[in-house]
Jmol script that loads the backbone (N, CA, C; Angstrom):
load data "model"
ATOM      1  N   MET A   1      14.490 -16.030  10.808  1.00  0.00           N
ATOM      2  CA  MET A   1      13.566 -14.956  10.502  1.00  0.00           C
ATOM      3  C   MET A   1      13.057 -15.133   9.076  1.00  0.00           C
ATOM      4  N   SER A   2      11.765 -15.028   8.875  1.00  0.00           N
ATOM      5  CA  SER A   2      11.190 -15.233   7.549  1.00  0.00           C
ATOM      6  C   SER A   2      11.170 -13.939   6.746  1.00  0.00           C
ATOM      7  N   LYS A   3      11.116 -14.086   5.434  1.00  0.00           N
ATOM      8  CA  LYS A   3      11.064 -12.926   4.550  1.00  0.00           C
ATOM      9  C   LYS A   3       9.667 -12.328   4.586  1.00  0.00           C
ATOM     10  N   PRO A   4       9.541 -11.009   4.393  1.00  0.00           N
ATOM     11  CA  PRO A   4       8.206 -10.415   4.326  1.00  0.00           C
ATOM     12  C   PRO A   4       7.457 -10.926   3.101  1.00  0.00           C
ATOM     13  N   LYS A   5       6.151 -11.054   3.207  1.00  0.00           N
ATOM     14  CA  LYS A   5       5.359 -11.615   2.120  1.00  0.00           C
ATOM     15  C   LYS A   5       5.047 -10.600   1.034  1.00  0.00           C
ATOM     16  N   GLY A   6       5.296  -9.339   1.299  1.00  0.00           N
ATOM     17  CA  GLY A   6       5.006  -8.326   0.302  1.00  0.00           C
ATOM     18  C   GLY A   6       5.516  -6.973   0.739  1.00  0.00           C
ATOM     19  N   TYR A   7       5.124  -5.958   0.001  1.00  0.00           N
ATOM     20  CA  TYR A   7       5.532  -4.602   0.336  1.00  0.00           C
ATOM     21  C   TYR A   7       4.303  -3.715   0.336  1.00  0.00           C
ATOM     22  N   LYS A   8       4.360  -2.653   1.114  1.00  0.00           N
ATOM     23  CA  LYS A   8       3.206  -1.774   1.272  1.00  0.00           C
ATOM     24  C   LYS A   8       3.188  -0.701   0.191  1.00  0.00           C
ATOM     25  N   ILE A   9       1.986  -0.395  -0.277  1.00  0.00           N
ATOM     26  CA  ILE A   9       1.778   0.713  -1.205  1.00  0.00           C
ATOM     27  C   ILE A   9       0.557   1.486  -0.726  1.00  0.00           C
ATOM     28  N   GLY A  10       0.501   2.748  -1.070  1.00  0.00           N
ATOM     29  CA  GLY A  10      -0.659   3.569  -0.758  1.00  0.00           C
ATOM     30  C   GLY A  10      -1.498   3.763  -2.007  1.00  0.00           C
ATOM     31  N   ARG A  11      -2.801   3.807  -1.823  1.00  0.00           N
ATOM     32  CA  ARG A  11      -3.701   3.984  -2.962  1.00  0.00           C
ATOM     33  C   ARG A  11      -4.844   4.901  -2.560  1.00  0.00           C
ATOM     34  N   ASP A  12      -5.167   5.860  -3.422  1.00  0.00           N
ATOM     35  CA  ASP A  12      -6.305   6.741  -3.197  1.00  0.00           C
ATOM     36  C   ASP A  12      -7.574   5.928  -3.448  1.00  0.00           C
ATOM     37  N   ALA A  13      -8.508   5.964  -2.518  1.00  0.00           N
ATOM     38  CA  ALA A  13      -9.708   5.135  -2.625  1.00  0.00           C
ATOM     39  C   ALA A  13     -10.647   5.605  -3.731  1.00  0.00           C
ATOM     40  N   GLY A  14     -10.666   6.885  -4.016  1.00  0.00           N
ATOM     41  CA  GLY A  14     -11.576   7.404  -5.033  1.00  0.00           C
ATOM     42  C   GLY A  14     -11.091   7.176  -6.445  1.00  0.00           C
ATOM     43  N   SER A  15      -9.846   7.554  -6.718  1.00  0.00           N
ATOM     44  CA  SER A  15      -9.335   7.479  -8.085  1.00  0.00           C
ATOM     45  C   SER A  15      -8.538   6.215  -8.359  1.00  0.00           C
ATOM     46  N   GLY A  16      -8.032   5.549  -7.324  1.00  0.00           N
ATOM     47  CA  GLY A  16      -7.235   4.347  -7.515  1.00  0.00           C
ATOM     48  C   GLY A  16      -5.774   4.629  -7.810  1.00  0.00           C
ATOM     49  N   GLN A  17      -5.362   5.888  -7.776  1.00  0.00           N
ATOM     50  CA  GLN A  17      -3.973   6.230  -8.071  1.00  0.00           C
ATOM     51  C   GLN A  17      -3.072   5.892  -6.883  1.00  0.00           C
ATOM     52  N   PHE A  18      -1.830   5.520  -7.202  1.00  0.00           N
ATOM     53  CA  PHE A  18      -0.856   5.231  -6.163  1.00  0.00           C
ATOM     54  C   PHE A  18      -0.385   6.529  -5.525  1.00  0.00           C
ATOM     55  N   ILE A  19      -0.218   6.500  -4.206  1.00  0.00           N
ATOM     56  CA  ILE A  19       0.284   7.651  -3.453  1.00  0.00           C
ATOM     57  C   ILE A  19       1.305   7.121  -2.452  1.00  0.00           C
ATOM     58  N   PRO A  20       2.125   7.993  -1.870  1.00  0.00           N
ATOM     59  CA  PRO A  20       3.081   7.526  -0.855  1.00  0.00           C
ATOM     60  C   PRO A  20       2.373   6.917   0.354  1.00  0.00           C
ATOM     61  N   VAL A  21       3.007   5.925   0.975  1.00  0.00           N
ATOM     62  CA  VAL A  21       2.407   5.220   2.110  1.00  0.00           C
ATOM     63  C   VAL A  21       2.155   6.176   3.272  1.00  0.00           C
ATOM     64  N   LYS A  22       3.080   7.077   3.543  1.00  0.00           N
ATOM     65  CA  LYS A  22       2.897   8.014   4.658  1.00  0.00           C
ATOM     66  C   LYS A  22       1.688   8.902   4.436  1.00  0.00           C
ATOM     67  N   GLU A  23       1.456   9.312   3.209  1.00  0.00           N
ATOM     68  CA  GLU A  23       0.284  10.135   2.907  1.00  0.00           C
ATOM     69  C   GLU A  23      -0.995   9.325   3.077  1.00  0.00           C
ATOM     70  N   ALA A  24      -0.986   8.069   2.669  1.00  0.00           N
ATOM     71  CA  ALA A  24      -2.160   7.212   2.815  1.00  0.00           C
ATOM     72  C   ALA A  24      -2.475   6.957   4.283  1.00  0.00           C
ATOM     73  N   GLN A  25      -1.446   6.861   5.122  1.00  0.00           N
ATOM     74  CA  GLN A  25      -1.679   6.636   6.546  1.00  0.00           C
ATOM     75  C   GLN A  25      -2.287   7.857   7.217  1.00  0.00           C
ATOM     76  N   THR A  26      -2.002   9.048   6.706  1.00  0.00           N
ATOM     77  CA  THR A  26      -2.585  10.244   7.308  1.00  0.00           C
ATOM     78  C   THR A  26      -3.999  10.501   6.798  1.00  0.00           C
ATOM     79  N   ARG A  27      -4.315  10.065   5.565  1.00  0.00           N
ATOM     80  CA  ARG A  27      -5.660  10.261   4.987  1.00  0.00           C
ATOM     81  C   ARG A  27      -6.463   8.967   5.086  1.00  0.00           C
ATOM     82  N   LYS A  28      -6.722   8.495   6.295  1.00  0.00           N
ATOM     83  CA  LYS A  28      -7.373   7.200   6.495  1.00  0.00           C
ATOM     84  C   LYS A  28      -8.782   7.118   5.909  1.00  0.00           C
ATOM     85  N   SER A  29      -9.480   8.245   5.805  1.00  0.00           N
ATOM     86  CA  SER A  29     -10.857   8.194   5.320  1.00  0.00           C
ATOM     87  C   SER A  29     -10.929   8.096   3.794  1.00  0.00           C
ATOM     88  N   THR A  30      -9.896   8.544   3.078  1.00  0.00           N
ATOM     89  CA  THR A  30      -9.962   8.552   1.615  1.00  0.00           C
ATOM     90  C   THR A  30      -8.833   7.774   0.958  1.00  0.00           C
ATOM     91  N   ALA A  31      -8.030   7.037   1.741  1.00  0.00           N
ATOM     92  CA  ALA A  31      -6.920   6.290   1.163  1.00  0.00           C
ATOM     93  C   ALA A  31      -6.734   4.983   1.927  1.00  0.00           C
ATOM     94  N   VAL A  32      -6.113   4.006   1.268  1.00  0.00           N
ATOM     95  CA  VAL A  32      -5.844   2.708   1.890  1.00  0.00           C
ATOM     96  C   VAL A  32      -4.377   2.342   1.672  1.00  0.00           C
ATOM     97  N   VAL A  33      -3.846   1.553   2.616  1.00  0.00           N
ATOM     98  CA  VAL A  33      -2.501   0.999   2.483  1.00  0.00           C
ATOM     99  C   VAL A  33      -2.679  -0.478   2.178  1.00  0.00           C
ATOM    100  N   GLU A  34      -2.138  -0.919   1.051  1.00  0.00           N
ATOM    101  CA  GLU A  34      -2.276  -2.314   0.626  1.00  0.00           C
ATOM    102  C   GLU A  34      -0.926  -3.006   0.688  1.00  0.00           C
ATOM    103  N   VAL A  35      -0.948  -4.339   0.793  1.00  0.00           N
ATOM    104  CA  VAL A  35       0.277  -5.132   0.746  1.00  0.00           C
ATOM    105  C   VAL A  35       0.278  -5.883  -0.578  1.00  0.00           C
ATOM    106  N   MET A  36       1.269  -5.549  -1.424  1.00  0.00           N
ATOM    107  CA  MET A  36       1.393  -6.203  -2.724  1.00  0.00           C
ATOM    108  C   MET A  36       2.311  -7.412  -2.565  1.00  0.00           C
ATOM    109  N   PRO A  37       1.921  -8.574  -3.086  1.00  0.00           N
ATOM    110  CA  PRO A  37       2.776  -9.761  -2.935  1.00  0.00           C
ATOM    111  C   PRO A  37       4.041  -9.644  -3.774  1.00  0.00           C
ATOM    112  N   ARG A  38       5.107 -10.226  -3.267  1.00  0.00           N
ATOM    113  CA  ARG A  38       6.364 -10.251  -4.015  1.00  0.00           C
ATOM    114  C   ARG A  38       6.266 -11.309  -5.113  1.00  0.00           C
ATOM    115  N   LYS A  39       6.954 -11.070  -6.221  1.00  0.00           N
ATOM    116  CA  LYS A  39       6.970 -12.043  -7.313  1.00  0.00           C
ATOM    117  C   LYS A  39       7.833 -13.224  -6.926  1.00  0.00           C
ATOM    118  N   LYS A  40       7.383 -14.414  -7.257  1.00  0.00           N
ATOM    119  CA  LYS A  40       8.160 -15.611  -6.972  1.00  0.00           C
ATOM    120  C   LYS A  40       9.143 -15.855  -8.093  1.00  0.00           C
ATOM    121  N   LYS A  41      10.330 -16.270  -7.742  1.00  0.00           N
ATOM    122  CA  LYS A  41      11.363 -16.514  -8.741  1.00  0.00           C
ATOM    123  C   LYS A  41      11.372 -17.939  -9.193  1.00  0.00           C
TER     124      LYS A  41
END
end "model"
wireframe off; spacefill off
backbone 0.3
color backbone group
């Protein structure tokens, strides 16, 4: 099984502020869920 390539974060589309992922999933018209890459060691 491979490691995930990143982790999910929620972002408000208007202001760019981070929000919880569950909130971003419910506000699909004004928020996005992004995948941030993990740092390589």
